[in-house]
mmCIF file of the C-alpha atoms, coordinates in Angstrom:
data_MODEL
# 
_entry.id   MODEL 
# 
loop_
_atom_site.group_PDB 
_atom_site.id 
_atom_site.type_symbol 
_atom_site.label_atom_id 
_atom_site.label_alt_id 
_atom_site.label_comp_id 
_atom_site.label_asym_id 
_atom_site.label_entity_id 
_atom_site.label_seq_id 
_atom_site.pdbx_PDB_ins_code 
_atom_site.Cartn_x 
_atom_site.Cartn_y 
_atom_site.Cartn_z 
_atom_site.occupancy 
_atom_site.B_iso_or_equiv 
_atom_site.pdbx_formal_charge 
_atom_site.auth_seq_id 
_atom_site.auth_comp_id 
_atom_site.auth_asym_id 
_atom_site.auth_atom_id 
_atom_site.pdbx_PDB_model_num 
ATOM 1   C CA . MET A 1 1   ? 125.621 99.043  120.569 1.00 0.00 ? 1   MET A CA 1 
ATOM 2   C CA . SER A 1 2   ? 122.885 97.676  122.971 1.00 0.00 ? 2   SER A CA 1 
ATOM 3   C CA . ARG A 1 3   ? 122.101 101.106 124.238 1.00 0.00 ? 3   ARG A CA 1 
ATOM 4   C CA . LEU A 1 4   ? 121.547 102.324 120.647 1.00 0.00 ? 4   LEU A CA 1 
ATOM 5   C CA . PHE A 1 5   ? 119.149 99.541  119.736 1.00 0.00 ? 5   PHE A CA 1 
ATOM 6   C CA . ALA A 1 6   ? 117.487 100.447 123.174 1.00 0.00 ? 6   ALA A CA 1 
ATOM 7   C CA . VAL A 1 7   ? 116.920 103.925 121.974 1.00 0.00 ? 7   VAL A CA 1 
ATOM 8   C CA . LEU A 1 8   ? 115.849 102.901 118.352 1.00 0.00 ? 8   LEU A CA 1 
ATOM 9   C CA . LEU A 1 9   ? 113.303 100.489 119.466 1.00 0.00 ? 9   LEU A CA 1 
ATOM 10  C CA . LEU A 1 10  ? 112.151 102.967 121.918 1.00 0.00 ? 10  LEU A CA 1 
ATOM 11  C CA . ALA A 1 11  ? 111.570 105.475 119.356 1.00 0.00 ? 11  ALA A CA 1 
ATOM 12  C CA . LEU A 1 12  ? 109.869 103.167 116.967 1.00 0.00 ? 12  LEU A CA 1 
ATOM 13  C CA . CYS A 1 13  ? 107.472 102.162 119.517 1.00 0.00 ? 13  CYS A CA 1 
ATOM 14  C CA . VAL A 1 14  ? 106.501 105.906 120.270 1.00 0.00 ? 14  VAL A CA 1 
ATOM 15  C CA . ALA A 1 15  ? 106.084 106.870 116.373 1.00 0.00 ? 15  ALA A CA 1 
ATOM 16  C CA . ALA A 1 16  ? 104.160 103.515 115.734 1.00 0.00 ? 16  ALA A CA 1 
ATOM 17  C CA . PRO A 1 17  ? 100.654 104.165 114.658 1.00 0.00 ? 17  PRO A CA 1 
ATOM 18  C CA . ALA A 1 18  ? 97.915  103.732 117.143 1.00 0.00 ? 18  ALA A CA 1 
ATOM 19  C CA . GLN A 1 19  ? 96.477  100.544 115.349 1.00 0.00 ? 19  GLN A CA 1 
ATOM 20  C CA . ALA A 1 20  ? 99.612  98.757  115.543 1.00 0.00 ? 20  ALA A CA 1 
ATOM 21  C CA . ARG A 1 21  ? 99.654  99.482  119.302 1.00 0.00 ? 21  ARG A CA 1 
ATOM 22  C CA . GLY A 1 22  ? 96.302  97.791  119.507 1.00 0.00 ? 22  GLY A CA 1 
ATOM 23  C CA . GLU A 1 23  ? 94.361  101.277 119.992 1.00 0.00 ? 23  GLU A CA 1 
ATOM 24  C CA . ASP A 1 24  ? 91.811  101.952 117.466 1.00 0.00 ? 24  ASP A CA 1 
ATOM 25  C CA . PRO A 1 25  ? 92.573  105.034 115.027 1.00 0.00 ? 25  PRO A CA 1 
ATOM 26  C CA . LEU A 1 26  ? 89.061  105.887 115.288 1.00 0.00 ? 26  LEU A CA 1 
ATOM 27  C CA . LYS A 1 27  ? 88.810  106.021 118.858 1.00 0.00 ? 27  LYS A CA 1 
ATOM 28  C CA . SER A 1 28  ? 88.764  109.660 119.117 1.00 0.00 ? 28  SER A CA 1 
ATOM 29  C CA . LEU A 1 29  ? 85.485  109.658 117.202 1.00 0.00 ? 29  LEU A CA 1 
ATOM 30  C CA . SER A 1 30  ? 83.563  107.435 119.534 1.00 0.00 ? 30  SER A CA 1 
ATOM 31  C CA . TRP A 1 31  ? 81.584  110.322 120.779 1.00 0.00 ? 31  TRP A CA 1 
ATOM 32  C CA . LEU A 1 32  ? 79.787  109.934 117.369 1.00 0.00 ? 32  LEU A CA 1 
ATOM 33  C CA . SER A 1 33  ? 78.643  106.340 117.996 1.00 0.00 ? 33  SER A CA 1 
ATOM 34  C CA . GLY A 1 34  ? 74.838  106.067 118.816 1.00 0.00 ? 34  GLY A CA 1 
ATOM 35  C CA . GLN A 1 35  ? 71.260  106.115 117.730 1.00 0.00 ? 35  GLN A CA 1 
ATOM 36  C CA . TRP A 1 36  ? 70.498  109.890 116.862 1.00 0.00 ? 36  TRP A CA 1 
ATOM 37  C CA . ILE A 1 37  ? 66.875  110.869 115.988 1.00 0.00 ? 37  ILE A CA 1 
ATOM 38  C CA . GLY A 1 38  ? 65.415  114.406 115.186 1.00 0.00 ? 38  GLY A CA 1 
ATOM 39  C CA . ARG A 1 39  ? 63.067  116.375 112.878 1.00 0.00 ? 39  ARG A CA 1 
ATOM 40  C CA . ASP A 1 40  ? 63.823  117.535 109.542 1.00 0.00 ? 40  ASP A CA 1 
ATOM 41  C CA . GLY A 1 41  ? 60.619  119.896 109.183 1.00 0.00 ? 41  GLY A CA 1 
ATOM 42  C CA . VAL A 1 42  ? 57.977  117.057 108.914 1.00 0.00 ? 42  VAL A CA 1 
ATOM 43  C CA . ALA A 1 43  ? 60.331  114.237 108.321 1.00 0.00 ? 43  ALA A CA 1 
ATOM 44  C CA . ARG A 1 44  ? 61.683  112.128 110.808 1.00 0.00 ? 44  ARG A CA 1 
ATOM 45  C CA . ALA A 1 45  ? 65.613  111.970 110.719 1.00 0.00 ? 45  ALA A CA 1 
ATOM 46  C CA . GLU A 1 46  ? 67.889  109.345 111.827 1.00 0.00 ? 46  GLU A CA 1 
ATOM 47  C CA . GLU A 1 47  ? 71.225  108.601 111.991 1.00 0.00 ? 47  GLU A CA 1 
ATOM 48  C CA . HIS A 1 48  ? 72.714  105.716 113.643 1.00 0.00 ? 48  HIS A CA 1 
ATOM 49  C CA . PHE A 1 49  ? 76.663  105.028 113.761 1.00 0.00 ? 49  PHE A CA 1 
ATOM 50  C CA . MET A 1 50  ? 78.274  101.920 115.462 1.00 0.00 ? 50  MET A CA 1 
ATOM 51  C CA . LYS A 1 51  ? 81.323  102.107 117.878 1.00 0.00 ? 51  LYS A CA 1 
ATOM 52  C CA . PRO A 1 52  ? 84.517  102.323 116.032 1.00 0.00 ? 52  PRO A CA 1 
ATOM 53  C CA . ALA A 1 53  ? 86.326  98.684  115.643 1.00 0.00 ? 53  ALA A CA 1 
ATOM 54  C CA . GLY A 1 54  ? 89.075  97.565  113.681 1.00 0.00 ? 54  GLY A CA 1 
ATOM 55  C CA . GLY A 1 55  ? 89.630  101.359 112.110 1.00 0.00 ? 55  GLY A CA 1 
ATOM 56  C CA . VAL A 1 56  ? 85.986  101.255 110.998 1.00 0.00 ? 56  VAL A CA 1 
ATOM 57  C CA . MET A 1 57  ? 82.689  102.733 111.840 1.00 0.00 ? 57  MET A CA 1 
ATOM 58  C CA . LEU A 1 58  ? 79.602  102.011 110.174 1.00 0.00 ? 58  LEU A CA 1 
ATOM 59  C CA . GLY A 1 59  ? 76.839  104.024 109.904 1.00 0.00 ? 59  GLY A CA 1 
ATOM 60  C CA . MET A 1 60  ? 73.602  104.842 108.010 1.00 0.00 ? 60  MET A CA 1 
ATOM 61  C CA . ARG A 1 61  ? 71.089  107.688 107.350 1.00 0.00 ? 61  ARG A CA 1 
ATOM 62  C CA . ARG A 1 62  ? 67.330  107.627 106.941 1.00 0.00 ? 62  ARG A CA 1 
ATOM 63  C CA . SER A 1 63  ? 64.428  110.391 106.414 1.00 0.00 ? 63  SER A CA 1 
ATOM 64  C CA . LEU A 1 64  ? 61.057  109.191 106.791 1.00 0.00 ? 64  LEU A CA 1 
ATOM 65  C CA . SER A 1 65  ? 58.074  111.608 105.432 1.00 0.00 ? 65  SER A CA 1 
ATOM 66  C CA . THR A 1 66  ? 54.650  110.945 104.806 1.00 0.00 ? 66  THR A CA 1 
ATOM 67  C CA . SER A 1 67  ? 54.962  113.361 101.541 1.00 0.00 ? 67  SER A CA 1 
ATOM 68  C CA . ARG A 1 68  ? 57.943  111.474 99.612  1.00 0.00 ? 68  ARG A CA 1 
ATOM 69  C CA . PRO A 1 69  ? 59.744  108.419 99.375  1.00 0.00 ? 69  PRO A CA 1 
ATOM 70  C CA . ALA A 1 70  ? 62.249  107.166 102.220 1.00 0.00 ? 70  ALA A CA 1 
ATOM 71  C CA . ASP A 1 71  ? 65.714  109.065 101.673 1.00 0.00 ? 71  ASP A CA 1 
ATOM 72  C CA . THR A 1 72  ? 68.620  107.072 103.093 1.00 0.00 ? 72  THR A CA 1 
ATOM 73  C CA . GLU A 1 73  ? 72.415  107.023 102.848 1.00 0.00 ? 73  GLU A CA 1 
ATOM 74  C CA . PHE A 1 74  ? 75.141  104.591 104.072 1.00 0.00 ? 74  PHE A CA 1 
ATOM 75  C CA . ILE A 1 75  ? 78.065  105.719 105.732 1.00 0.00 ? 75  ILE A CA 1 
ATOM 76  C CA . ARG A 1 76  ? 81.852  104.275 106.597 1.00 0.00 ? 76  ARG A CA 1 
ATOM 77  C CA . ILE A 1 77  ? 84.376  106.219 108.490 1.00 0.00 ? 77  ILE A CA 1 
ATOM 78  C CA . VAL A 1 78  ? 87.541  104.308 107.688 1.00 0.00 ? 78  VAL A CA 1 
ATOM 79  C CA . ALA A 1 79  ? 91.130  104.838 109.034 1.00 0.00 ? 79  ALA A CA 1 
ATOM 80  C CA . GLU A 1 80  ? 93.091  104.167 105.724 1.00 0.00 ? 80  GLU A CA 1 
ATOM 81  C CA . PRO A 1 81  ? 96.346  102.430 105.641 1.00 0.00 ? 81  PRO A CA 1 
ATOM 82  C CA . ASP A 1 82  ? 98.140  105.433 104.567 1.00 0.00 ? 82  ASP A CA 1 
ATOM 83  C CA . GLY A 1 83  ? 96.732  107.219 107.984 1.00 0.00 ? 83  GLY A CA 1 
ATOM 84  C CA . ARG A 1 84  ? 93.998  109.833 106.308 1.00 0.00 ? 84  ARG A CA 1 
ATOM 85  C CA . ILE A 1 85  ? 90.664  108.996 108.132 1.00 0.00 ? 85  ILE A CA 1 
ATOM 86  C CA . VAL A 1 86  ? 88.085  109.055 105.297 1.00 0.00 ? 86  VAL A CA 1 
ATOM 87  C CA . TYR A 1 87  ? 84.218  109.592 105.521 1.00 0.00 ? 87  TYR A CA 1 
ATOM 88  C CA . TYR A 1 88  ? 82.730  107.520 102.653 1.00 0.00 ? 88  TYR A CA 1 
ATOM 89  C CA . ALA A 1 89  ? 79.043  108.432 101.787 1.00 0.00 ? 89  ALA A CA 1 
ATOM 90  C CA . GLN A 1 90  ? 76.674  106.524 99.569  1.00 0.00 ? 90  GLN A CA 1 
ATOM 91  C CA . PRO A 1 91  ? 73.466  108.507 99.422  1.00 0.00 ? 91  PRO A CA 1 
ATOM 92  C CA . LEU A 1 92  ? 70.144  107.107 98.191  1.00 0.00 ? 92  LEU A CA 1 
ATOM 93  C CA . GLY A 1 93  ? 71.499  103.921 97.168  1.00 0.00 ? 93  GLY A CA 1 
ATOM 94  C CA . ASN A 1 94  ? 73.729  105.694 94.407  1.00 0.00 ? 94  ASN A CA 1 
ATOM 95  C CA . PRO A 1 95  ? 76.452  103.217 93.436  1.00 0.00 ? 95  PRO A CA 1 
ATOM 96  C CA . HIS A 1 96  ? 78.916  105.965 93.203  1.00 0.00 ? 96  HIS A CA 1 
ATOM 97  C CA . ILE A 1 97  ? 80.462  106.361 96.510  1.00 0.00 ? 97  ILE A CA 1 
ATOM 98  C CA . VAL A 1 98  ? 82.055  109.818 97.665  1.00 0.00 ? 98  VAL A CA 1 
ATOM 99  C CA . GLY A 1 99  ? 84.962  110.078 100.134 1.00 0.00 ? 99  GLY A CA 1 
ATOM 100 C CA . PHE A 1 100 ? 85.730  113.226 102.556 1.00 0.00 ? 100 PHE A CA 1 
ATOM 101 C CA . THR A 1 101 ? 88.756  113.266 104.345 1.00 0.00 ? 101 THR A CA 1 
ATOM 102 C CA . LEU A 1 102 ? 89.089  114.359 107.840 1.00 0.00 ? 102 LEU A CA 1 
ATOM 103 C CA . VAL A 1 103 ? 90.650  117.764 107.965 1.00 0.00 ? 103 VAL A CA 1 
ATOM 104 C CA . GLU A 1 104 ? 89.341  118.845 111.678 1.00 0.00 ? 104 GLU A CA 1 
ATOM 105 C CA . SER A 1 105 ? 88.877  117.573 114.957 1.00 0.00 ? 105 SER A CA 1 
ATOM 106 C CA . GLY A 1 106 ? 88.671  117.956 118.671 1.00 0.00 ? 106 GLY A CA 1 
ATOM 107 C CA . ASP A 1 107 ? 86.434  117.282 121.465 1.00 0.00 ? 107 ASP A CA 1 
ATOM 108 C CA . ASN A 1 108 ? 83.188  116.117 120.397 1.00 0.00 ? 108 ASN A CA 1 
ATOM 109 C CA . MET A 1 109 ? 83.527  117.635 117.014 1.00 0.00 ? 109 MET A CA 1 
ATOM 110 C CA . VAL A 1 110 ? 84.862  116.703 113.530 1.00 0.00 ? 110 VAL A CA 1 
ATOM 111 C CA . VAL A 1 111 ? 84.921  117.822 110.045 1.00 0.00 ? 111 VAL A CA 1 
ATOM 112 C CA . PHE A 1 112 ? 85.427  115.888 106.769 1.00 0.00 ? 112 PHE A CA 1 
ATOM 113 C CA . ALA A 1 113 ? 85.973  117.823 103.401 1.00 0.00 ? 113 ALA A CA 1 
ATOM 114 C CA . ASN A 1 114 ? 86.376  116.804 99.809  1.00 0.00 ? 114 ASN A CA 1 
ATOM 115 C CA . PRO A 1 115 ? 86.710  120.393 97.726  1.00 0.00 ? 115 PRO A CA 1 
ATOM 116 C CA . ASP A 1 116 ? 86.536  118.618 94.426  1.00 0.00 ? 116 ASP A CA 1 
ATOM 117 C CA . HIS A 1 117 ? 82.959  117.422 95.154  1.00 0.00 ? 117 HIS A CA 1 
ATOM 118 C CA . HIS A 1 118 ? 80.202  119.813 93.740  1.00 0.00 ? 118 HIS A CA 1 
ATOM 119 C CA . TYR A 1 119 ? 77.959  119.319 96.994  1.00 0.00 ? 119 TYR A CA 1 
ATOM 120 C CA . PRO A 1 120 ? 78.440  118.859 99.551  1.00 0.00 ? 120 PRO A CA 1 
ATOM 121 C CA . GLN A 1 121 ? 82.139  119.759 100.028 1.00 0.00 ? 121 GLN A CA 1 
ATOM 122 C CA . ARG A 1 122 ? 82.267  119.777 103.789 1.00 0.00 ? 122 ARG A CA 1 
ATOM 123 C CA . ILE A 1 123 ? 80.080  117.274 106.423 1.00 0.00 ? 123 ILE A CA 1 
ATOM 124 C CA . VAL A 1 124 ? 80.667  118.648 110.065 1.00 0.00 ? 124 VAL A CA 1 
ATOM 125 C CA . TYR A 1 125 ? 79.565  116.927 113.118 1.00 0.00 ? 125 TYR A CA 1 
ATOM 126 C CA . ASN A 1 126 ? 79.447  118.734 116.635 1.00 0.00 ? 126 ASN A CA 1 
ATOM 127 C CA . ARG A 1 127 ? 78.446  117.007 120.129 1.00 0.00 ? 127 ARG A CA 1 
ATOM 128 C CA . TYR A 1 128 ? 76.586  118.733 122.841 1.00 0.00 ? 128 TYR A CA 1 
ATOM 129 C CA . GLY A 1 129 ? 75.637  116.724 125.786 1.00 0.00 ? 129 GLY A CA 1 
ATOM 130 C CA . ARG A 1 130 ? 72.826  113.839 124.267 1.00 0.00 ? 130 ARG A CA 1 
ATOM 131 C CA . ASN A 1 131 ? 72.691  116.357 121.055 1.00 0.00 ? 131 ASN A CA 1 
ATOM 132 C CA . VAL A 1 132 ? 74.515  116.092 117.749 1.00 0.00 ? 132 VAL A CA 1 
ATOM 133 C CA . VAL A 1 133 ? 74.570  118.743 115.096 1.00 0.00 ? 133 VAL A CA 1 
ATOM 134 C CA . ALA A 1 134 ? 75.224  117.479 111.716 1.00 0.00 ? 134 ALA A CA 1 
ATOM 135 C CA . ALA A 1 135 ? 75.758  119.928 108.722 1.00 0.00 ? 135 ALA A CA 1 
ATOM 136 C CA . MET A 1 136 ? 76.698  119.562 104.935 1.00 0.00 ? 136 MET A CA 1 
ATOM 137 C CA . GLU A 1 137 ? 78.015  122.834 103.231 1.00 0.00 ? 137 GLU A CA 1 
ATOM 138 C CA . GLY A 1 138 ? 79.020  123.606 99.653  1.00 0.00 ? 138 GLY A CA 1 
ATOM 139 C CA . PRO A 1 139 ? 78.726  126.335 97.102  1.00 0.00 ? 139 PRO A CA 1 
ATOM 140 C CA . ASP A 1 140 ? 75.195  127.564 96.188  1.00 0.00 ? 140 ASP A CA 1 
ATOM 141 C CA . GLY A 1 141 ? 76.257  127.852 92.515  1.00 0.00 ? 141 GLY A CA 1 
ATOM 142 C CA . LYS A 1 142 ? 75.486  131.631 92.772  1.00 0.00 ? 142 LYS A CA 1 
ATOM 143 C CA . GLY A 1 143 ? 78.866  132.630 94.635  1.00 0.00 ? 143 GLY A CA 1 
ATOM 144 C CA . GLY A 1 144 ? 77.640  131.806 98.233  1.00 0.00 ? 144 GLY A CA 1 
ATOM 145 C CA . VAL A 1 145 ? 77.186  128.837 100.424 1.00 0.00 ? 145 VAL A CA 1 
ATOM 146 C CA . ARG A 1 146 ? 74.481  126.514 100.986 1.00 0.00 ? 146 ARG A CA 1 
ATOM 147 C CA . ARG A 1 147 ? 74.148  124.942 104.365 1.00 0.00 ? 147 ARG A CA 1 
ATOM 148 C CA . TYR A 1 148 ? 71.868  122.097 105.662 1.00 0.00 ? 148 TYR A CA 1 
ATOM 149 C CA . ARG A 1 149 ? 71.727  121.406 109.317 1.00 0.00 ? 149 ARG A CA 1 
ATOM 150 C CA . TRP A 1 150 ? 70.044  118.866 111.496 1.00 0.00 ? 150 TRP A CA 1 
ATOM 151 C CA . THR A 1 151 ? 69.770  118.530 114.990 1.00 0.00 ? 151 THR A CA 1 
ATOM 152 C CA . TRP A 1 152 ? 69.566  114.767 116.660 1.00 0.00 ? 152 TRP A CA 1 
ATOM 153 C CA . ARG A 1 153 ? 69.299  113.625 120.115 1.00 0.00 ? 153 ARG A CA 1 
ATOM 154 C CA . LEU A 1 154 ? 70.637  110.709 121.502 1.00 0.00 ? 154 LEU A CA 1 
ATOM 155 C CA . ALA A 1 155 ? 68.047  107.886 121.368 1.00 0.00 ? 155 ALA A CA 1 
ATOM 156 C CA . GLY A 1 156 ? 69.924  105.048 122.446 1.00 0.00 ? 156 GLY A CA 1 
ATOM 157 C CA . ASP A 1 157 ? 73.654  103.163 122.291 1.00 0.00 ? 157 ASP A CA 1 
ATOM 158 C CA . ALA A 1 158 ? 75.576  101.882 119.419 1.00 0.00 ? 158 ALA A CA 1 
ATOM 159 C CA . PRO A 1 159 ? 76.464  98.161  119.117 1.00 0.00 ? 159 PRO A CA 1 
# 
């Protein structure tokens, strides 16, 4: 009986979620943490992500231009209790928060999607050395795809 108990205990430990083993379930997204700065036309674009801790990464985006008011967004990437990793966006101070579920990830890349949202339906990040390329993608309303891309350089570490 003790051998069976040991085998079952070992299986349980192997199958236990990363968070239960003391690892942050967002650890694989650590490459996204930092202060990212670039240009969007004449606007200065910034995106900041804190390091993952406790199953949460907090972020914010801001675009500054002399021709229009600041464009802002609050972001949370959360490891949900059901195991999903969700990117929650709250653009322009909008009280409506939209969730995008992680659908693909690899070394220095991640894709979040919400096919039920009008636009965007996908949010993509790719890191190339000290640069991150971010993209929003979704239907253009004419049967095609509309994409916006930003390239940011690492300007500083994240807390």
